[in-house]
C-alpha positions as CSV (number, residue, x, y, z in Angstrom):
1,M,58.1,86.6,32.9
2,R,60.3,88.7,30.7
3,A,58.9,92.0,29.5
4,V,59.0,92.9,25.9
5,K,59.1,96.5,24.6
6,S,56.0,97.9,22.9
7,K,56.0,99.4,19.4
8,W,57.4,102.6,20.7
9,R,61.1,102.3,20.6
10,P,63.5,104.8,22.1
11,K,66.9,105.4,20.4
12,T,68.6,103.5,23.2
13,D,67.5,100.5,25.2
14,L,66.1,101.7,28.5
15,R,67.3,98.6,30.3
16,D,70.9,99.6,29.4
17,V,70.3,103.1,30.6
18,T,68.9,101.8,33.9
19,Q,71.9,99.5,34.4
20,L,74.2,102.4,33.8
21,F,72.4,104.6,36.3
22,M,72.3,101.8,38.9
23,K,76.1,101.3,38.6
24,S,76.9,105.0,38.9
25,S,78.0,106.6,42.1
26,L,75.2,109.2,42.1
27,P,72.8,109.2,45.1
28,S,69.7,107.1,44.6
29,W,67.3,110.2,44.3
30,W,69.5,111.5,41.5
31,R,70.1,108.1,39.8
32,G,66.4,107.7,39.1
33,D,65.6,104.4,40.8
34,N,62.1,104.9,39.5
35,L,63.3,104.3,35.9
36,I,62.5,100.7,36.4
37,G,58.9,101.6,37.0
38,M,58.9,103.8,33.9
39,I,60.2,101.0,31.8
40,H,57.5,98.6,32.9
41,E,54.8,101.2,32.1
42,T,55.9,101.1,28.4
43,T,56.3,97.4,28.0
44,V,54.0,94.5,26.9
45,T,54.4,91.1,28.6
46,A,54.0,87.8,26.8
47,S,50.7,87.2,28.7
48,D,49.3,90.2,26.8
49,C,50.2,88.9,23.3
50,P,50.1,85.3,22.2
51,A,52.7,85.9,19.4
52,L,55.2,87.1,22.0
53,K,54.5,84.1,24.2
54,G,55.2,81.8,21.3
55,M,58.4,83.7,20.4
56,E,59.6,83.6,24.0
57,L,59.2,79.8,23.8
58,L,61.0,79.5,20.5
59,E,63.9,81.8,21.5
60,R,64.9,79.5,24.4
61,K,68.1,77.6,23.8
62,W,67.7,74.2,22.2
63,I,64.0,74.4,21.6
64,L,64.3,74.7,17.8
65,Q,66.8,71.8,17.7
66,I,64.5,69.6,19.8
67,L,61.5,70.4,17.6
68,H,63.5,69.8,14.4
69,A,64.6,66.4,15.8
70,L,61.0,65.5,16.7
71,A,59.7,66.6,13.3
72,G,60.9,63.3,11.9
73,G,58.5,61.4,14.2
74,R,58.5,59.7,17.5
75,A,61.9,59.5,19.2
76,R,63.4,58.1,22.4
77,F,65.2,60.4,24.9
78,C,68.6,59.0,24.0
79,A,68.0,59.3,20.3
80,L,67.0,62.9,20.8
81,Q,70.2,63.6,22.8
82,D,72.3,61.9,20.2
83,S,70.7,63.7,17.2
84,I,71.1,67.2,18.8
85,G,74.7,66.6,19.9
86,E,76.2,68.7,22.7
87,L,73.0,69.0,24.7
88,N,73.3,67.5,28.1
89,S,70.5,65.2,29.5
90,V,69.4,67.7,32.3
91,T,68.8,70.5,29.8
92,L,67.1,68.2,27.3
93,S,64.8,66.9,30.1
94,R,63.9,70.4,31.2
95,R,63.2,71.6,27.6
96,L,61.1,68.5,26.9
97,K,59.1,69.1,30.1
98,L,58.5,72.7,29.1
99,L,57.3,71.6,25.6
100,E,55.1,69.0,27.3
101,D,53.6,71.6,29.6
102,Q,52.8,73.8,26.6
103,K,51.1,70.8,24.9
104,I,53.5,70.8,22.0
105,V,55.1,67.4,22.8
106,T,53.6,64.2,24.3
107,R,55.6,61.9,26.6
108,E,54.9,58.2,26.7
109,V,56.6,55.8,29.1
110,I,56.9,52.3,27.6
111,H,56.7,49.7,30.4
112,E,58.9,47.0,29.1
113,L,62.2,45.7,30.3
114,P,64.1,48.0,30.3
115,P,61.5,50.8,30.4
116,W,62.0,53.8,28.1
117,V,60.4,57.1,27.2
118,E,59.3,58.3,23.8
119,Y,58.4,61.8,22.8
120,E,56.2,62.9,19.9
121,L,54.8,66.1,18.5
122,T,51.2,66.8,19.2
123,E,48.9,68.4,16.6
124,M,49.9,71.8,18.0
125,G,53.5,70.8,17.6
126,V,53.1,69.8,14.0
127,D,51.4,73.1,13.3
128,L,54.3,74.9,15.0
129,I,56.7,73.0,12.7
130,K,54.8,74.4,9.7
131,V,55.2,78.0,11.1
132,I,59.0,77.4,11.7
133,D,59.3,76.1,8.1
134,A,57.5,79.2,6.8
135,I,59.9,81.4,8.7
136,E,62.8,79.4,7.3
137,V,61.5,80.0,3.7
138,W,61.1,83.7,4.5
139,C,64.7,83.9,5.8
140,D,66.1,82.0,2.8
141,K,64.2,84.3,0.4
142,W,65.5,87.5,1.9
143,E,69.0,86.2,2.5
144,M,69.3,85.4,-1.2
145,A,67.8,88.7,-2.3
146,G,70.5,90.7,-0.5
147,A,70.4,94.0,1.3
148,E,69.4,96.0,-1.8
149,A,66.0,94.2,-2.2
150,A,65.2,94.2,1.5
151,A,65.9,98.0,1.6
152,S,63.7,98.9,-1.4
153,P,60.3,100.3,-0.5
154,V,57.2,98.4,-1.5
155,S,53.6,99.6,-1.2
156,V,51.3,97.3,0.7
157,N,47.6,97.4,-0.4
């Protein structure tokens, strides 16, 4: 599971510093091989925060495109692959399995000749689409406002 930095943010990314030290020719006692332990002490994992767990899911490649394709309703595997475009079948299958494990998508096998599989958003998936739509509205608002509006201070009460 990937660790995410806590609210405290150093001026440089500690992972980059660790990589720099590990590649250097300094002896291990001087390199600070214990930097990795120090990094983990200041991080929060997704299991500690539900919001981070959700964001880790959404940041995976192709997840948003799959959810967008399923937002229109039930779809067959091949229809999903065609609507997304350059996504190969192995990756699509893995991402759908991940979404199914998270209870965001349901999978139904239709036992006819030939058999096929259909995917559909669960109630949780429909709620997630609403959140993604809200994020899109927020992005559109601040993209249109420009950097000046985003940089101006506002008091929150």
